[in-house]
N, C-alpha and C positions, 0 to 999 in steps of 0.2 A: 566660536561657533555659536549660532543662535538656535537655541532649543525652544520648540513651541511650548507655550504655557499649558497647563492643564484646563480643560473646560468643565465647568459645572454642568449637571445634567440638563438644566434649563437652557444653557447655552448650546449644548449638543443638539437639543430639540430645535432650537432656533436655526442652528447651522443647517440642519436637514431641510427645514422650511425655505430657507433662503436659497437653497440650491434647487428648489422646485419639487421637493417630495411632498406628496399629499398626506397629511396627517389628520385623521378625523377625531382622535382621541388623545389629547395630550397627556393625560394622566396614565393611560395604558402604555404609551410610548415611553415615558420616563421610567415606568416600572420595568420595561424590558431592558432599557438602556442600563438600569441599576443592577441587572443580572448578567448582561452580555457586555464585555468590553467594547466601547465605541469603535476602537481601531479594528477589532475583529469583525464586527457587525458591518462596518462601512465597506468592507472588502465585497460584501454581497451586493453593493450598489454598482460594482464596476461594469456589468453588461448594459446599465442604463445611463452611464456617465458620458456626457458630451465633452468635446475639446475645451470648452470653457469652464469646465468643473461643475456645470450644473446638470440636472437629470433631465432625461427625455419626458416628454408630455405623458401624463397619466401614470408616473412612477409613484406608486403608493407605499407607505411603511407597511401596510398589511401584506402586500404582495412580496416585498423583500423579506419580511419576517417569515413568512410561509416557505420561501425558498431556503432560508436559513434552517427551518424546522425540518424540511425535506433532506437537507444535507446532513443534519445532525442524526436523524434516524437512519440514513443510509450508512453512516459510519458504523453503527452498531451491527447492522446486517451484514455488511462486507467483512467486518472484523471477525465476526463469528465463523464465517465461511473460510477466511484466511487462516484462522486458528487451526481448523481441521486439515487444511492442506499442509500447513507446517508440520503438524504431528505425524501426518502420513509419510511425508517425504523424510523426515528425521528417522522414522522406523525403518524404511526401505534402504536408505543410504548407510545406516548404521549396521544393519544386518549384512548387507552385500560387502561392505568394507571390512567388517570383522571377519568374515568366513574367507575372503579372498587374501587378505593381508595380515590379519591379526588384530588383537585387541587394542594395541598401543601404536599400530602402524600408521596411523593418521599423523603421528609426530614425526614421521620420517619423510623428508622432501622427495626422496627417490620414488615414492609412490605417487607423485603428482607431476604435473608438466615440468619439464625443464625450460624454465622461461629464457634461458640463455640460447637455446637452440630452436625452440618452437617458433615458427613464423608469427603465430597469433600474437605474441608478446615481444616481437623483435624490437619495436620502438619504445618499449616500456622499460623503465629503470627500477621498478619496484620488485623486490623479492617477495612473491606472493605467499609463499609458505612462511617466511618469517613474519610477514604482516598478520597472516592467519594465527600463528601461535602466540604473537603478541596480544591479539584481540581475545583469544581464548583465556590467556592469563588474566587479563582485565576482567573477563566475565567471572572467572573463578574468584577473583578478589571481591568483585561486587556483589557475589552470591555467597560468601564464605560463611554466613550465618544460616543458610539454608540447610536443613538437617542432612540431606544426602550429600551435599558438597563438604560440609564439616566432617561427616564420616570418612570420605575418601581422603581428605586432607590429613586427618589424624591417624587413620588405620593403614592407609596405603601410600602414605608419603606423597600425597597430591598426584598420584597416578590415576588417571580416569580412563576406564576402557571406553571405546568409542560409543557404546550403547549408552553410557552414562554421560560422556561428554556432549553428545548431541542435545541432551536435555538442556544444556547450558548455552548452546548456540543461539544467537539471535537469527531472525529470518534472513537478515543480510549475511551473516556468516554462513548459513546453510546454503544460500544462492552462490556465494563465492566458493565454497568448498566444492559444490558440484561443478562449477565453471572451471576449477583448477584440476579436477580429476583428469587422469589420462583419457585420451579420447575413446579408447576401447572401452573404458568403464563407463564413461558418459553414455556411450551408445546403448550399452547393455542395460543400464538403469532407466533410461528414456524409453526403451523398448518395453521393458518389464513393467513399468509403473503406467505408462500411457499409451504404448504403441505409437510413439512419435520419434522424430529425429532429435539428437542431442542439441542441435542448433535451435530448434523450437523451444525445447525445455529450458535451455539456458536463458533464452530471451524472455520467456514468459514468466520465469522465476524472478527475473530482474524486475518486470513490470509489477509482480505481486509484492515484492520487497518494498518497492517505492510507495505502493498503495498502502501496504501495511503500516509503513512509518508515518504516512500522512494521517491515516486514521488513529494511530496510537497517540499522535499529537494534536488531535482534534483539528487538523488542517482542512481548509476548503477544497471540496471535490468539485463543486458546481463552478462552471466557467473557468476551469483550470487547464493549463497547458502542461502535460506531463513530459517529463524528461526522456522516458523510455518508450519505445515502440514495440508492440508484440510482433515479431517476425512471422512471416508465412501464415497469417491468421485469416481465415475465411470471414466473409461478411464485414469487411472493414475496408473503407476506402481512405484515401489520402487526406480527405477533410476531417475524418474521425480518429485517425490512428494516434493522435497525441491527446485526444479528449478522453473523458471518462469512459466513454464506450469501449475503447481499445483494452482498457485495463479490466473492465467487467468481463469482457470475452476471455481474458486470460484467467480470471478466477473461475469462470464456467468451465474452461477446458482443464484446469488443474484440480478442480474439485472432485475427490476420488469416488463419491457414492452417488451413482446415477439416480436411483430411486429417491434418495433423500433430497437431492437437488431438484428434481421435477415435482416432487409431492410436498416439499416444505420450503426450500430456500427460494425457488422461483416464485410460487404463489405469494410469499410475503413480500418479495420483490415487486411483483406486479400490483399487489394491493397498496403498496407504498407509492408507486408511481401514479396509480389512479387516484389516490387520495389527494395528491398535489398537482395533478395534470393541468389544472386552470391557472396555475402560477408559474410552472416551470416552462422553459422553452427547450425543446429536444435539440435544436441547433446548438445550444450552449453546452451541451454534454454529449453531442455527437451521435444521438440515437437515431437509427434509420426507421423508416415507417414501419417495417415488420419486426421491430426489436424484440417483441415478446415471443415470436417464432423462432428467431435466431438463438435465443437463450435457452431453448429446450435441448436437452441431452439426448 
């Protein structure tokens, strides 16, 4: 297997120039390449890349770096909103499940879908509850030095009531937990939390899970094709459903505090877009012309 050799910063600079990137300040360019891995940064050139690996006319380093900065700042904004969604849903699910089934009933598979008889999972061979409990044990192990986890391990023989257990859930576990609840419970929770159908909530949670994981690992949001589509979402067409726009709509719909969204989150988002609007292309992120109106709650 032939592995590419590492390029020095000056060689990375020259490689960009050879591909047609306009660079007006070599020193500044190298300074940026010293702080951002070339492989990571080169992904932001994808919208401008031609079939022969050269870049489109007028592709400048300044423009691509500003797209990178827009993407980086967007991570922080979205991650903060997703954190509040996650905490809200944790609290709602824990309260509901504890009062209906009991403190440790989440460990009993009879309180979830029977994957052998439910049509939804008829072609799947995964025992969803076993997978969930396995993931939960991993999270307990990963967090065993956290004070409240250590306390429940030593004092309660590793028995975590659901209102404690949900604090260890990842966003993905939370999403899967909801998806594997009995349909009756899904409907009640979806109605109580957002006045929507269980189908919508399951889909939108999946989108937010994927988005949260991308943000947590500093993945690229700009010019990205997302794996999940938010079902039955207003103001979303076929050309945008797998782009950033669809995922942002899911965040908006699941964000639990209307006033805070309209008065804090949305203005910050609008300011960010306005700051970089001369560099970003709305087509690349799926934004419609009336995007700021559609994002109001």
